[in-house]
N, C-alpha and C positions, 0 to 999 in steps of 0.2 A: 528382675534382672533385664536390662535392656539388652537389645541384640547387639553386641559389640563384636570386637576382634574374633573372637572364637566362636560367634554364632552370626554373623552375617545376617541380615534381615531378610525379611519375607518378601513381601510385596508382589513386587510387580510381576510377578509371574503372570499375573492376569494380563499382563502386558503381552506376556507369552502368547496371550490368544490372538494377537494381531497376526503376529509373522504370517506374510504371504506365503503360502504354499503349505501351509498346516497339512495335516494328513489327509489323505483322501477319502471317498465316503466313507462315512461312519457305518461301521458294519455291526453285526449281532455280538452280544456278549460273550466271551468264551465259556469253556464247560467249567473249569475249576480254578481255584488258586491253590498255590502250592506253598507251604510252609518248609523251604530250603527245598528237600526234595519229597516233604510227604504233604498230600492232600489236605487243604484245610476247610474250606466252605464250598459247597455246591453254587453253580450259578455266577462265580466270582470270575475273573481273568486269570489267564495262567500267567504266573510272574515266576522267575528264576532269579537266584542270588547266588554269589559264590560259593564253593565248598566250605564249608565250617560256620556259614551264616544261616539265620532262619528269619523267615518274615511271620508276623502277626498282625492282626488288625488293631489298631491303637481306637480307631472310631470310623463306626459306618451308619448307614440307615437303620433305624430312623432318626438317630442323634443328629448326623449331619450326613447332607446327601449330596449337594453339590461345592465341594471346599474349595477354595482358590488358593489362598496364602495363609500361613500362621505365624503366630509367635507366642512366646512362654513368658509368663511374670516369675516373680521371684518366688512365690508359692507354688509354682508348678502347673499354673492353670492356663489352659491353652486357649488363644484367642484366634478365631476363626473366620475369615471372610467367606461369606456363603452366597453364591449366586441362587437368585429365584427361578433361572432357567431361560430369563429373557434375552432374546435377540433382537430386541425392539429397537429401531434408530435410537442413537446416543442421546439425542436430543429429548427424545419421547422417556427415556430412562432417567434423564436428569429430572424431568418434571415429575415422574410417577416414583423414582426411588424405590424399586422394589426388591432391592438386597438388604441384607443383614450382616452384622456382626455378631457371632457365638462365643460365648464363654463354656466351656466344657473343663469338667473337673475328675479326676480319678480319684473317688473316695476311699478307696481300699487299698490304694498302692499297688495294685497288680499290672500297671503298664496301660490298663486300657481304660479309657475314659468313660463314666456311667453317668454324669450328670450334665444337663445343659441348661444354660441360660441363654436368653436373647438378650445380649449386652446391647446393642442397639440395632433399631430397625430404620426403616424409611432412610436407606443408603443408595445413592448413586452408586453405579458399577465401582466397586472396590477392587484395587489394584495394588495394596500392599497394607500390611498392617505391623506396627510397631509397639509394642511396650516400651515405653521410657518413663522413668520417674512418675510411677503412679498414674499415667493416662496411656490410652491407646490412641495413636496418630493413625490415620488411614488415608491413604491417597485414593480420592473419589474425583477424578477429573468434572471440573477445572481445579478443585481445591484439595488441599490436606486438611482433615479436620482431627481436632483435639477431643477426644472423648473422655469424661472422666466420671467415674462413680463417685460421688462425693460421700455417701450415706453407708457405701459398702455391701449395698442389696445385691450385687452383680448386675445392675442394670445403670449404664450412663445417664446420668441426669443434668449433664451440662455438656452442651456441644458448643466448641469454637472453632471459627475459622483460622487455622493457624498459618495457612498460605493459599493464593488463589493466581493461578497461572493465566487466568482470563482467556484460555482458549479451551475449544471442545471441537477437534475435529471428528471425521466420521468413525473412524476406528477405536477412538478413545484413548491413543497411546501416546496423549500429549504429557501424560504425568505417571511415574512409577516410584514407589518408595513408600515411606521413607525409611532409610538405615540410619541407625546408631554407629557412628566412628568410635574408635577408643580414644580419641581425643576430645570426645564429649560433643562433637558437633553432629547437626542431624543431616544426612545426604539424601539426595533424590535424583531422579533421571528425568529429563525434559527429552520427549520424542516427539514424532511427527513434525512437519514444517511450518507450522502457524507461528507468526511473528511474536513474540512477548517483549515486554521492556521490563527493565529495573533500573531503578533509581540507585545514583552513586553519588553521595553528597561531595560537593565541591569538584565533580567531574560531571561530565555528558553521561545521560543515562547509558545503559548497555542494553541495545537494541539486537535481537537476535532469531533467525529463522532455524538456526542448525541445533541438532541435538547437544545435549550436555549431560555432565553431572553437575550439580549445584548443591551448595551446603550454607547453613549458617547456625547459628546458635539456638539452643530450644526456647532461650526466653526471646528470641526474635533479633533484630538487627539486620545489619549488611548481607546480603547474599551473595556469594561469587561462584563463578563457575571454575570447575577442577579440570574439566576436559570438554573437549567440543567435537562435534562428528557429523559426518553425511549419512549415517547409518538410519534407518526409519524407526527403530523400535529398541532404546538402551533398557533393560529391563532391571536387574538387579546387583548390587554392590556388595562385594565381601571383602573383608579386611585381615591383613597379617597380624599377630601381636606387635610387630614394628609399624604399622599404621599404612601398608602398602596395601592398594587397591584393586580388584578385579572386577570386570565387569561382562555380563552375558549381553548379548545384542543379536539381532536379526539385520541383514542386508547390510553388513558391514562391507561387502564387497558385492558387485553386479554377479548376479550367478553364473557360473561358467566353471567348466572342469572340477565339479565337487566343491566350488569354493561358494559362500553366502554367509552364513551366520559363524558366529564364534564367540570366544572369549579374550578378552583384551587385559592387558597388564595396563591399568588405566593411570597412565604417568601424567603428573600435574604439567598442564600447559599443551599437552598433545593435541593434535588435530587427527583424527581417525578417518577411514572411510565410510562409506563408499564416497567415491568423487561425485560431487554434488557442489552445484552453485550456490548453496546456502552457507559454505564454510568460506567462500571467497572473502568476506568483510573481516575474517577472523585472523590473528596472527599465525604464521606457520613458519617452522624452521628448515625448509626446504622440500617438503612432502606431507605425506601422510604417513603416520606411525605404523608400525607392522602389527598384525594381529596375531596373539600368543598361540591360540589354538583354532583350527580351521574345523568347523563341524558340518559343511554343507546347510542343506533344507533342513535343520533340526529344529528350530524354534526353540532355542535355550530359554529358560525362565529362571526358577529357582538356582540359587549358587550360596553354597556356604563352606566355609574353611573348618575344617576338622582338626581340633585342639588337643583331644586326649590320644592315650596309647590303648585303649578298650579295645579297638579292634585290631591291634597290632603296632609293635613301634613304628612300622615302615608306613603306617596310614597316617602318623600325625604329620601335621602340616600339608594334607592334601586338599583338593577342592573336590566338592561334589557339585553335579549341575543337573538339574531336570531337562530332560530335552521331549516337550510339547508333542513334536512332528514324529518323534522316532521311538515313542513309548517306551522311553528307557531314562536311568539315572546313570550317567557316566563320572568315572572317577580321574582326575587331572592330578598326576604325580606333578609337583613343582620342582624344578631343577635350576637353580642359580645359573644365569648365563650373564657374565658382566654385568651390566647396571639393571638388567631385566631376569626374566625368566623364560626358560622353556618346558613344555610339558609332555608327558607320557599320557596317553588317553585310552583307557580301556573302559569297557561296560561294567557297571556293577550291578545294576538292576534292570531286568527287561522282562518285557510282557509281548505274548504272541497276538494279543487282542487289540485290534485297532480302537477299539473304544476305551483302552486305557491312556489317560494322558495327564502325564505327572506334570504338575504346576509349580511346587515348592518343594524343598528339601533343606532340611536343618539339623544340627546336633543339638541332642537334647542332654540333660546335665548329668545323665547317667553314662553317656556314650553311645547311646544308642543313635539311629538316625530314624528319622520320622520324613516321611515321603507323602506327598499330596497327591492323589489322584484325583481330578475335577470331574472326572465322567465324560459323558457324551454330549453335552448340551450345547457346547459352544459351535457357533460355526459364523459368527459377524466378522465380517474382513478376513476370512477365512476361506480365499476362491476356491480350493480343493476339498472343503468339505461342504457339502451341499444337502446334508440333511441333519437338522436338529434332534436328537434324541433325549430330550431332559428326563425320560423316564429311566435312564441308564445312568445310575447314581454313581457318584464318586465315593472313595474311601480314604482314610489317612493309615497309612501303615508305619510299622515300626520293623527295623533289621537291626537283629542282634547277633552279636558274634556267640557262638556256642563254647561255652565252657569260660567263657572271659571272666576276667577278677570282677567282683562287685563293689562298687564304689557306695561306701555306707553314707547314707544322709548326704545324697549327690548336692542337695542345693543349699545345705547348712542349716536347716530349718531349727536344728536342736540348738544352736548357737544363739545367743544373745547379740540381737543387733541393734536394739533400741536403746540399751544404756552403754554398750560397748565404748571404752574409751578410744581415742586415737592411736594410743599403744596398741592395743589389742587388735584393734582393725589393721594397723601396719603389719602384725605378724600373720595374718591372713592373705597376704598379698603374693604370697608364693604358695597357697595352699594346693593340694594335688588337684583339686575341684574347682573346674573353670567357672563355677556359677558363684562360688565363695569367694574367688579371686576378683571378679567382676563387680560383685556386692559391694567387698570390701572398697573397691577405688571409688564407686558410687558415695558410700558412706563417709569417707575421708573427704571426699570434694566438698559436701554437705557442711562438714565441720570448718572448712573455709581456713583462716589463718591460723586458727587452734590447733590445725594438725601440720601445720609447717615444720615444727619442731621436729616431731617425730618422722617427718618423712625425709627430713635431711639426713637424720639419723641412720636411715637405711642405709646411705654410701659409708657413714663412718663406723656403721657395727658390721661392715663388711658382709652384707645380707646376699641372697642369690642373685643370679642374672634376672630370673623371672620378678623377683620383689623389687630389685632397683628399677627394671622396667616399668612395672606398674606403679611405683611411685611417680616416676615421671607423667604418666597418664592421669594420676589422681592430681599432681601439680598442674598439669595443664588444664585442669577445668576450676582452679581457682584463679580469681583475678587478685593484681596487686603486684606490685615491683619485688616482694620478698620470693613471691612464687616464681617469678619470672628468674631472679637471680639462682634459685633452686635448681632449675632446669639447667641453667647454664652449667652448674656445676658437674650435671651428667654427660654433657659433651665432652669432657675429659675421661669418663668412663674406660676401663681398661677394655670392656666387651663392646663389640661392634654395635650388637643387638640394642644395647642401653643407649649408645650415642645416635644410632638411628632413631630411635624414638625421640630423642631429645632433639635432632635436629628437625623433626617434624613438628614438633612441639613450639619452637622457638620460630618457626615458619608461620604456623597458625596465627602467633601473636603478634609477628614481624618485630620481634626484640632486636632492635638496633643495635644493643649492648653486647649482642651475641657475635658480631661481625669477627672479631678476633680469633675466637676458638673454630669459627665456621671456615674460617681461610685456611687454618691450619688443617681442617679436616679435608679440606678440598685438596690439600697438597699431600697430605700423607695417608690417607684412608684407601679404602677399598672402593670397587665402583660405586656399588648401591650406596654409598654412604657419602661419595663425592657427588652423587647427582642429588640427594637430599641435601645435602650443605648449598648447592647450587641454586637448587629453588628457593630455600629459605632466604639467601643472598639475593636473589631477584626480588623476591617481594619486598625486602626493606628498603633497597632502592638506593643504596649508598654506591657514590661513584669511586669510591676507594676499591670495589670489589672488581671493576671492569678489567683492569691487566691482570689480576691472579685468574679471572675466567678465561680470559684468552689464552693464558699460559697453558692453564688445565687444556683447553681445546686441544693445544699443539701435543701435549703429552700422551693424548689417547687417540684409538681408532674406534673405540666403541660408539656406535651411533646414537645409542640412546642417551647415554651420557652426554655425547655431543649435543644432542636437541637441548637437554636440561641447561647445560652450560651456555648455549645460545639463546633460550628463551629467557632465561636470567637477564643477559644482555638487553633484550628486546624489553623487558619490564623496568630494570633501570633508567633506560632512555637517556643516556649520556653520550650525543654523537659525537662530541670532540674527542672525548675517551675512547671510544669504540673505534672511531677511524684510525687510530694508531695501529690496529689490527691491518689495515689495509696492505701495509708496507711490510709485513713478515715475511720471512722466508719460507714459512710454512703455509702450502695451499689449504691447509684445513682451517687454520686460524684466518687466513684472507676468506675462506667462505664464511665462516661463522660471523666475521666482522661485516660482510656484505648482507647476508641475510638479516641479522639485528639492525643495519642501518636502514634497510629496505622497509622492515616490518615494524619499528617501532616508531611512538607517536614523535614527528618531527624530525625524524632521520635523514631525509634529504638525499637519498643515494642518486647520484645524476646518471644518466644514461651512459655519459662517457666513460664512468670507470666500469662499467659492465659491459658493454657492446665488443670493446676490444678481445674481450677473453672468449668469446665464441669461437674464435679461431685458434684458440691456445693449445699447445701441445700437453699440456695436463688436464687430464681427464676431470679431475675434482672440481677445477676452476670453469674448465667448458661447461659441464654438467651444471654447476651452480648458475652460471650467468644464462644458460638456456632456460633455467625454471624461472628467475628473475624477470627476463624479457617476456616471458609467456604471460605474465601478471601485470605488464605495462602496454596495454595496447597504445597509448599515447607516444610510445618511443618509436613509432613506424618511421617516422622520418630519419630518426638515427640509425633505422636499421637496413635503409634502402641501399646503401653502397654494399654491405654485408649480403643481404639477399641478390643483389646484382653480381655479385662475384660467385654466389652459390648458383645460380641459374647459369651463369657462362660455362662453369665447370661441369655442367649434367653430360653428360654423352650417351646415356639411356635412360629409358624411363623409370626402371628400376633402380638407377645409381644412387638417386639422393628422394626417395620415395616420401620423406618426412616434411621436404621443403613446402610442399603445395599446402599442407595443413597449417605449416608454421606462417605461412605467409597469408593465409586466409584470416587468420587472428586480427592481423593488423590491416584488413582491408578497407576500415575506416579511414585510414591514412592518405591524404590524395598523392602523396609520394609515392606509396605502394600501389595504389592506384594505376597512376602513371606506369611504374616501373612493369605491371604485368600487363598493361596494354601495349606497351612498347615489346616487351618480349613474346606476347601472343601472334603480333603482327609481325617481326621480323627479327625472332630470336635467331642466335647463331647456330642452334641445332633444333632438329623438328622434336627432339626429347625436352628441351628447355621450353619449346612452345607449347607442347602438351601439357608439361608440367604448369606452366602459367595458365593454361585454361583448366586446369583442375584447381587451382588455387582459386580461380573467379568460381567456379560451381560451389565451392564449400565455402563462399564468403557469406557471412550473415548480415548480409544487406537488405534493406528494404525496398529500395531503388538499383536500378543497373546503372554505374556510371556511363555517360556518353561515351568516352573514349572505349570503354570496354564494348558497346553496341558495335562501333567502327572497328575495332580489331576484330570481333565475330564477325562482322561482315567480310571482311577482308580474307580473314581464314577459311570460309565457307567458297572460295573461288579456288581452294587448294586441291591439286591433281593427286595430292597423296590421301588414300583411304584412311590412314590412320589419324592423320591431322584433323580429316573432315570429319570423320566419325567423332572425335572427341570435341571439335567445335560444335556440331548439333547437340551433343548431349550437354555440353556449357549453357548454349541457347536455351533449351529447353528447362534447364534448372535455374535459370536466374528471373528474378521477380521483372516483369513487365511495367508494373505501375498503372495509372490511369490512361496512359498515352502510349500506346506501343511506337516503336522505332521503325518505322515504314521501310527503310533499307535493308535492314535486317531482315524483316518479314520476307522483303521480295528476295534475298539472297537463299532463305530456308525453302521458300517454294519452288525457286528455281533447281535446288537439290532434289526435292521430293518429287519434282516432275521428270527428272532426268532419267531416262529409262536403262542407262548403261551404269548406273552405279547399284551397289547391293541392296538388297531389299531392306535391310536393317536400317541402312543410312537414311534411304528413301522414306520408310515409315517415321523414324524418328524427327527427322527434317518436317512432315507433313504434321505429326504430332505437336511440334514447337510452335508451327504458324498455322493450324487450324483455325484458331478465331479470327485470323485476318482475312480467311477466303470468305467472298462474297455468294459463290456455290463451288459445288464439286461437280468437276465433269465426269462423265460416264467412264472414261478411262480411267481417272485416278479414283472414283468409287470401286471399280472392278479390282483395281490393284489393292485397295485397301480391305475390300470385304475377301477377296482370295486370302489375304494372309493372316486372317483371323481364324484360320482354319486350324483346327488342334493338332493337325499332322506337322503345323510349321514350327520352327524351333519358338522358345519361348520369347526370346528377344524380340523375335520379328511379329508376332501375333499380340504381343504385350502393346508393342508401340502402335501397330495397326488399329488395334481395339481403341487406344487414347486418341489417336487421330479422328477416328469414325465418331467416337462419342463427343469431341467438340467441334465437328466440321456443321456446318447449315445445310443438312439434309434436305431434300425436297422429298413430297410426299411419297412417290413411286420410290425412293431410295429407302426410307422409313419402313415401307411395306416389305422391300427386299431383306432389309437388317432383321424385322422382327423373324422371318423364316429361318434363319441362321442362328436364332438363340437357341433353338433345342438342342443343338450340337457343339456350343461353345462350353469350353473349358471351365472349370471353376474360377480360375485367375481372371479371365476374359468376361464371363457373363455380367459380375457386377459393373465392370467398366463400360461394357456395352450398353448397358440399361441406362446409363445417363442421357443416352442421345433422345429416350424418349420423355425426360424430365418436363421439356416445355409443353407436352401435350400433343392432342390430335383429335380426328373426329371419332365417333362411335366404330366405325368399320376397321380403323386401325389400332382401336382398343381391342376389339374381339381378336383380330389376329396376334396380338401381342400376348394374350392371355391365352389363346390356342398354343401357341408356341411353348409359353412359359410352363402349361400345364405337362408337357410332354418334355421339358428340359432335363438333360441328364444331369446338370449341375444344380437343380434346383434345391436340392437337400442342402448344399454348400451356401446358399445365400443367406443373409443377413435380412430379417423383417424388416428394418430401417431403409435399407437398399431397396427392396420390394416396394416398399409404401412409397419411397419417394419417385420411383419409376410410375406408379399405377396412378398415383393421387389425382393428377387432371383427367384421368380416365374414367375415375368412378362413377361419376352421374351416367355416363354413355352406357358403360357397363350394365349398372342397374336398371336403366330402362330397357 
């Protein structure tokens, strides 16, 4: 049985491993393991499960030692990706291929595996296992391998490279998966930020550095992205019975306030965080999509959708996720919210042992839950784990509900599968056993056109919702116009669940003949179905859908639905039809039209349609315009008037603090450069002048414009300490290039030598101009040296240290500086040591060594900083 909607697939938990921030130092194993509240085996970790549940070992050493991810075939045989315990460089692992895929069997049916076969040895680091249609698919970066046992001896004798991503980065998080979707497609995840290229017949190649969920048919063909993101490590994808996708990932947001990793509702066309430049080249609908469940630095890996009611009716339809870093498995209760979901997160299984690292979780056919603990071997790219303990083995556990009803023959092994006709198979589409239902779908699909009559009868005979929905999935895997026509009938089904699956099906096939019923669904259905219809209409590309899509935007405030409606407009890419939305009375429709025109190929949204809206009284239009201009640095000239007005209106520095960062983004434009120079030199208020200076300081330029140097020179003559301090700070932050501006250096030196000014202003000015000094006068050196004292305020001693380290000191001054190193603070010592990188004689080297040996901040000094300071003294010191 392939891992489909009810089982989500295995795999990438390995990926799990990458997540930066893994658990801290690996500690010793716990004392006991518990079966619910009963002790099980000595020497295993303490594990707790909810009341009424019990835990047992499904497979452990010596049968399996370091399991990573798992999947199960139709016979109940368990395929396990097992690590050798290696943390070698990934290029070494690619060469040596030290890992393996095991096949475990439970020969007596007691739920514990007792027979082991090495299904495939000599594997690169395996980050996913999928049993699909008689073969095992394994993600082993940079490739996905298709392993087949053609003679049924338990060993794969045929290896085919099913996919090659052609990238392998240091943490091997380039690839996770694969997973089987209910639509018959195979899904996998791209992580890391290495550039990959995918050919698209009749179109330019798809070139990307971003993270993605990809998919394609098992037999090969076009690879297409489903989701895009700036996250480092997308791991596992799980599916609902309707085909909705969920994803575990690390670094969806920059770490802050308990946020970092999480679980996403993976909406088609969505771009998710974290904010990263790799997403800039991908179409967006106004920003990053939200995270469904924030988990902090948890390192979520395995994910599964629970499809039975064996644990209780309130568990059906929940997600379970394994958290590598937090030593637990969590339960995520899905709750529909508009076009998406929200979740209630609770702990389900947790260990007190820091050696317990769950990397996979999946529902077995009998409704029990398998949990994979990989053990304590992994430290690669896990910066908070410093000690690998490959001798601390992992285990595969099984969680059961006490007193739960027993599912007889849960895999349907007593049924006739080899010769069962399509009609008999169709009767199994709503069997209570998920494994039987999924196998029936697979078998019906293999019958192809011969199964069409009985599949269409599923509707006419009034079968259950489950049967009708699964008939859609069987038809989705069958090629040909007759199968497409049958699925279109399901778009009129009275049940939303069936129509939802049918919308996904016609979307996958881009069935243009389904436009009419999809437009009906777009108008009269609930938000999730409208979203599914929008996705399908966008993929079909018909211009007739543009007006209805725009109208649908005007009828909703659901942001996820609006995303899908807008993304459909982007995919259809009809600028003329979409432009009609710009004249709508609805600000939401105008927003969708602007975003679509800007992001679609050939849309050509002019700046004149956007810039005036930056001053709109409608926050929807104003915010949309602000987002759009942030993506068009070439619009700087058109924005100069707008920014001039904003600068002129600033009454205090805190009045409009965002304008400096906004202007910095457009600082490559000559008009913006001139505006900043004019304002810094002679702005209407001190606040506007300071804001202009801050915009200059934040500008990502490689060379300082001449007009800015002139404006700074003028500002440095100010008698206002606030403006003067800002001008000095800006001058130090700007690039100087090969040729320094002599007038600006003279102005800075004048400020630095002015004894009437505050010490921080003087020190900053000298730090900015130290490279222009020919020598350092005794008075100036005494001023700087005295202000490196640890008793001085941090900004003062920091600036003084920078000035001293960059100034041309004579021999006597170097000796004097060496003496003060012993009392320098941990922030100042590495900066001051730069003054000795040019070298000196042996006497100076000895003085430097003596001071460092007694330096109070030596323990905080990085080795490379120390080596750089001492490099040119080494020969003298040795002699």
